[in-house]
C-alpha positions in Angstrom: 17.9 6.1 22.2 14.5 6.4 21.0 12.6 3.5 19.7 8.8 3.0 19.2 7.5 -0.7 19.7 4.1 -1.1 18.2 2.2 -3.9 19.6 -1.4 -5.4 19.1 -2.5 -3.7 22.1 -2.8 0.0 22.6 -0.5 1.4 25.1 0.0 4.6 27.0 0.3 8.0 25.1 3.6 9.2 24.2 4.2 12.9 23.6 5.7 15.1 20.8 7.8 17.7 22.7 11.0 17.9 20.8 11.3 21.7 20.3 14.4 21.4 18.1 14.4 25.2 17.2 13.2 26.9 20.4 15.1 30.2 19.7 13.2 30.9 16.9 10.1 29.0 17.4 9.6 28.4 21.2 6.1 27.5 21.4 5.3 24.0 22.0 1.8 23.3 22.3 0.4 19.8 23.9 0.8 17.2 21.7 0.2 12.7 22.2 -0.1 10.1 20.2 -0.8 6.1 20.7 0.3 3.8 18.3 -0.8 0.0 17.6 -1.7 -2.4 15.0 -3.7 -5.5 14.0 -1.4 -6.7 11.0 -3.8 -5.2 8.6 -4.2 -1.6 10.0 -2.0 0.7 11.7 -3.8 2.7 14.1 -2.9 6.2 15.4 -4.5 8.3 18.3 -3.5 12.3 18.3 -4.5 14.3 21.0 -3.7 18.1 20.8 -4.2 21.1 22.8 -2.9 24.2 21.0 -3.5 28.2 21.2 -4.3 28.7 17.5 -5.9 25.8 15.3 -6.6 26.1 11.4 -8.2 23.7 9.2 -8.1 26.0 6.1 -6.8 23.0 3.5 -9.8 21.6 2.1 -8.9 18.5 -0.2 -6.5 15.4 0.1 -3.0 15.9 -1.1 -3.2 19.6 -0.2 -0.3 21.9 1.2 -1.8 19.7 5.0 1.4 21.1 6.9 0.3 24.9 6.5 -2.7 23.9 8.7 -2.9 22.4 12.3 -1.0 19.4 11.3 0.1 16.0 12.7 2.5 13.8 11.0 4.1 10.2 10.6 7.0 9.8 8.5 8.2 6.0 8.2 10.9 4.3 6.1 10.0 0.6 5.6 13.1 -0.6 4.2 16.8 0.5 3.9 16.4 2.1 0.5 16.5 5.6 1.6 13.0 6.5 0.8 10.2 7.1 3.1 6.6 8.0 3.0 5.2 11.0 4.5 1.7 11.0 6.1 0.3 14.5 7.0 -2.9 14.8 8.5 -4.7 18.2 9.5 -7.1 18.7 12.2 -10.1 18.2 10.1 -8.5 14.8 8.5 -7.3 16.0 5.4 -4.2 13.9 4.1 -1.1 14.7 2.0 0.9 11.3 1.5 3.9 10.7 -0.6 6.8 8.4 -1.2 10.2 10.2 -1.6 13.8 10.2 -1.1 13.7 13.6 0.6 11.7 17.1 0.4 11.9 17.1 -3.1 11.1 14.4 -5.7 8.0 12.9 -4.1 5.5 10.4 -5.7 2.3 11.5 -4.6 -0.3 8.9 -3.6 -3.0 8.2 -5.8 -6.7 9.0 -4.4 -7.5 5.6 -4.1 -4.5 5.0 -1.9 -5.8 8.3 -0.1 -9.0 7.2 0.4 -8.2 3.7 1.8 -6.7 5.6 5.0 -9.5 6.0 7.5 -9.9 9.3 9.6 -11.9 10.3 12.3 -11.3 14.0 13.3 -12.9 15.3 16.5 -13.6 18.9 14.8 -15.4 17.1 11.8 -14.3 17.4 8.2 -15.5 21.0 7.1 -13.0 23.8 6.9 -12.4 25.7 10.0 -11.0 29.2 10.3 -8.5 30.4 12.9 -9.7 29.2 16.2 -8.1 30.1 19.8 -7.5 27.5 22.8 -8.7 24.5 20.6 -8.3 21.0 22.2 -8.7 18.3 19.2 -8.2 14.6 18.6 -7.8 12.7 15.2 -7.8 8.9 14.9 -6.6 7.2 11.7 -6.3 3.8 10.6 -3.6 3.1 7.9 -3.8 -0.4 5.9 -0.4 -1.6 5.2 -1.2 -1.0 1.4 -1.2 2.5 1.8 2.4 1.8 1.6 1.7 1.9 -2.2 5.3 1.3 -3.3 5.8 -1.7 -1.4 3.9 -5.1 -1.6 3.6 -5.7 2.2 1.1 -8.1 3.3 1.0 -7.2 7.0 2.6 -4.5 9.5 3.8 -7.7 11.7 7.2 -7.9 11.9 8.0 -5.1 10.0 11.2 -2.7 11.4 10.7 0.3 9.9 12.0 3.6 10.8 10.7 7.1 11.1 9.6 9.8 13.4 6.3 11.9 14.2 5.5 15.3 14.2 3.4 18.4 14.7 3.6 21.6 12.9 1.4 24.7 11.9 3.4 27.0 9.2 0.9 29.3 8.7 -0.5 29.7 12.4 0.4 32.9 14.2 2.6 30.8 16.4 4.2 28.6 14.0 5.7 25.5 15.9 7.8 22.6 14.7 7.8 19.4 16.8 9.6 16.0 16.7 8.9 13.0 19.1 12.6 12.2 18.6 15.1 15.1 18.3 16.3 16.5 14.9 19.5 18.3 14.7 19.4 20.8 11.9 20.1 24.5 11.8 16.5 25.2 10.6 13.4 23.4 10.8 13.3 20.2 8.5 11.2 17.0 9.2 12.5 15.3 5.7 15.6 14.2 7.1 15.7 10.7 7.4 19.0 10.4 9.2 17.2 11.3 12.2 14.7 8.7 12.0 14.2 6.5 14.6 13.5 2.3 14.5 10.1 1.8 14.7 9.3 -2.0 15.4 6.1 -4.2 14.8 5.2 -7.0 16.8 
């Protein structure tokens, strides 16, 4: 069974490589991520090499999944609700708290702005580009879980998954870290989340 242990030291990169719907969407870009935390912040480094890259979304809380996008979905408790952090290659962020695909409460901009983002491609819009490698570093304060009153990432026993997608790219793809068993691409399926434990 997949399980992520998030320690206070940077570990080895892990791959986002589950191609759950390979008959219809066979393309698999190279995607790696590294997770660690210091109590106050969860740090994630994404590294992507893909055939096509797009950064058309130019504002936070926009349709980030349509661009070259990496995502963390995380449920900090067993309520059935989870947070979806969706980052474009230029660092734009969509953040919601939701029970599924529908019914999201979108984070206020003050929360969005508290999430630090450092995209290697810069923050301006990028048209369709071929054979691009890019990195994204993010620092997520525990307060970005804005429907909870958590004081630290330390000791949190959560569930979640990590994804890569690009709905408007010439080669659409829908990759996950832990597998998803659904007929069509659907990341909003918390029944397939895996444990994410914070030291």
